[in-house]
C-alpha positions in Angstrom: 61.0 34.8 95.6 64.1 33.0 94.4 63.1 30.1 92.1 66.1 28.2 93.2 64.2 27.0 96.3 60.9 26.3 94.5 61.0 22.5 95.0 61.8 22.8 98.7 59.1 25.4 99.3 56.5 23.4 97.4 57.3 20.2 99.4 57.1 22.1 102.7 53.8 23.8 101.6 52.3 20.4 100.8 53.5 19.0 104.1 51.9 21.9 106.0 48.6 21.3 104.3 48.8 17.6 105.2 48.6 18.6 108.8 45.1 19.9 108.1 44.1 16.8 106.0 45.3 14.5 108.9 43.4 16.5 111.6 46.6 17.4 113.4 46.0 21.2 113.6 43.3 23.8 113.9 43.6 27.5 113.4 47.4 28.3 113.0 48.6 25.8 115.6 51.4 24.0 113.8 54.2 24.2 111.3 56.3 22.0 109.1 59.8 22.7 107.9 62.1 21.0 105.4 65.9 21.0 105.2 68.0 21.0 102.0 71.3 19.9 103.4 73.2 20.5 100.2 72.1 24.1 100.0 72.3 24.5 103.8 68.8 26.0 104.1 65.4 25.2 105.5 62.0 26.3 104.4 59.2 26.9 107.0 55.8 28.4 106.9 55.3 32.1 107.8 54.1 33.0 111.3 50.3 33.2 111.9 49.2 32.3 108.4 46.0 30.3 108.2 46.0 27.1 106.3 43.1 28.0 104.0 45.1 31.0 102.6 48.5 29.5 102.6 50.5 29.5 99.4 54.1 28.8 98.3 54.9 32.4 98.9 54.3 31.9 102.6 57.2 29.5 102.8 60.2 31.4 104.1 63.8 30.1 103.4 66.5 30.6 106.0 70.1 29.4 106.5 70.9 27.4 109.6 72.0 30.6 111.4 68.4 31.9 111.0 69.1 34.5 108.3 66.3 34.9 105.8 67.5 33.9 102.3 64.2 34.2 100.4 60.7 35.3 101.4 58.9 38.4 102.4 57.2 37.1 105.5 58.3 36.6 109.1 59.0 32.9 109.7 57.2 30.9 112.3 57.9 31.8 115.9 59.0 28.1 116.3 61.8 28.6 113.8 64.7 28.7 116.4 63.6 25.2 117.6 63.5 23.8 114.1 66.9 25.3 113.3 68.4 23.8 116.4 67.0 20.4 115.6 68.5 20.4 112.2 71.9 21.5 113.6 71.5 18.7 116.2 70.1 15.9 114.0 70.8 17.0 110.4 74.0 15.0 110.1 72.0 11.9 111.1 69.5 12.2 108.2 66.7 14.4 109.6 65.2 16.5 106.8 61.8 17.4 108.1 60.5 18.7 111.4 56.8 19.1 112.5 55.3 21.0 115.5 51.6 20.6 116.3 49.3 20.9 119.2 47.5 17.7 118.4 45.0 17.0 121.2 46.1 13.7 122.8 49.8 14.2 122.4 49.5 17.7 124.0 47.5 16.2 126.9 50.6 14.1 127.7 52.9 17.1 127.5 50.7 19.1 129.9 50.7 16.2 132.3 54.5 16.0 131.9 54.2 12.2 131.3 56.2 10.0 128.9 54.0 8.0 126.6 54.7 4.4 127.6 55.4 1.8 124.9 52.3 -0.3 125.5 52.0 -2.3 122.2 53.5 -3.2 118.9 51.8 -0.2 117.2 53.9 2.1 119.3 57.3 0.3 118.9 56.8 -0.1 115.1 57.6 3.6 115.1 59.1 4.6 118.4 61.8 2.6 120.1 60.7 2.9 123.7 58.6 5.4 125.7 58.2 8.8 123.9 59.9 11.1 126.4 58.6 14.3 127.8 61.3 16.9 128.4 62.1 18.5 131.7 60.6 21.8 132.6 62.5 24.8 131.3 63.9 27.2 134.0 62.7 30.8 134.2 66.2 31.9 133.0 66.0 29.6 130.0 62.6 30.9 129.0 63.7 34.5 129.4 67.0 34.1 127.5 65.7 32.2 124.4 62.6 30.1 124.8 62.5 28.3 121.5 66.3 27.6 121.4 66.1 26.3 125.0 63.5 23.9 124.0 66.0 22.3 121.7 68.5 21.9 124.5 65.8 20.0 126.5 65.1 17.9 123.5 68.7 16.9 123.1 68.9 15.9 126.7 65.9 13.5 126.1 66.8 12.2 122.6 70.5 12.0 121.8 71.6 12.5 118.1 72.5 8.8 117.7 68.9 7.8 118.6 67.1 10.5 116.6 65.9 8.1 113.8 64.6 5.5 116.4 62.8 8.1 118.5 61.4 10.6 116.0 59.2 12.5 118.4 59.3 14.4 121.7 56.8 16.0 124.1 57.8 19.5 125.2 56.8 19.8 128.9 53.7 22.1 129.3 53.7 22.9 125.6 53.2 20.5 122.7 54.8 17.8 120.6 57.5 17.9 117.9 58.2 15.1 115.5 60.8 14.7 112.8 61.8 12.4 109.9 63.9 11.8 106.8 61.7 14.2 104.8 58.9 16.7 105.6 56.3 14.0 104.5 57.9 11.4 106.9 57.9 13.9 109.7 54.1 14.5 109.2 53.5 10.8 109.3 55.5 10.5 112.5 53.4 13.3 114.0 50.2 11.5 113.0 51.4 8.2 114.5 52.5 10.0 117.6 48.9 11.4 118.0 47.4 7.9 117.4 49.5 6.2 120.0 49.0 9.1 122.5 45.3 8.6 122.1 45.5 4.8 122.5 47.7 5.1 125.6 45.3 7.6 127.1 42.3 5.3 126.4 44.0 2.2 127.7 44.9 4.0 130.9 41.3 5.1 131.3 40.0 1.7 130.5 42.1 0.0 133.1 41.9 2.8 135.7 45.7 2.6 136.2 49.0 2.9 134.3 49.1 0.0 131.9 51.8 -2.6 131.8 54.3 -1.9 129.0 54.9 -4.2 126.1 56.9 -7.3 127.1 60.6 -6.9 126.2 60.7 -9.8 123.8 57.8 -8.4 121.8 59.4 -4.9 121.9 62.7 -6.2 120.6 61.1 -8.3 117.8 59.1 -5.4 116.4 62.0 -3.0 116.8 64.5 -5.2 115.1 62.3 -6.3 112.2 62.0 -2.6 111.2 65.2 -1.0 112.5 67.6 -3.9 113.2 70.6 -5.1 111.2 68.5 -7.8 109.7 65.4 -5.8 109.3 62.8 -7.3 106.9 59.9 -4.8 107.2 58.9 -3.3 103.8 60.3 -4.0 100.3 63.8 -4.7 99.3 65.1 -2.4 96.5 66.4 -4.6 93.6 
């Protein structure tokens, strides 16, 4: 394989293995990709490869048109959705995309329910309810299932919001998350699963749909991390 893409493939391999370490996948149910905007290529894991046998050679490199640039394996079946998300959000800084079937987030997709913003843990990462897409039509599924998923994602999360809502629930399917790197996307997928579980447990505890976080608390936690005068984290000197 072309050594030119070694660093990208290594980063994506490590991010894929992190899905296992963070209990976000079992079997082969998930994938991570990374985008090198300068080279105009992505790397993504090969289809159907188990995590315990995965190596850098199983990372397939493609251009944004889906043409394989380097690699001897068939890329993940979710590759068209990953590519569409980079075409949609890449100019806004998205450099990593994650797809899992993590348990609690997937429960919300199967129920076709948005995950409501119930507390500050949620809004520290996601600015508002995490949306579930609409159902795909039979024609969309037949014509290009994975690419049609990206159309539904764009309808739910516009490009100008993609770094404030870095996750989506695909109706009847499973979640996607993204971020400014493959590692960041994995973290967002982990936080998505955490808040999905908390929202489920709170709904169960109360026996009803919980009240959402009060607006003034939502705004405070959103703005201290994402606002013009954000002060969360460290300042680079």
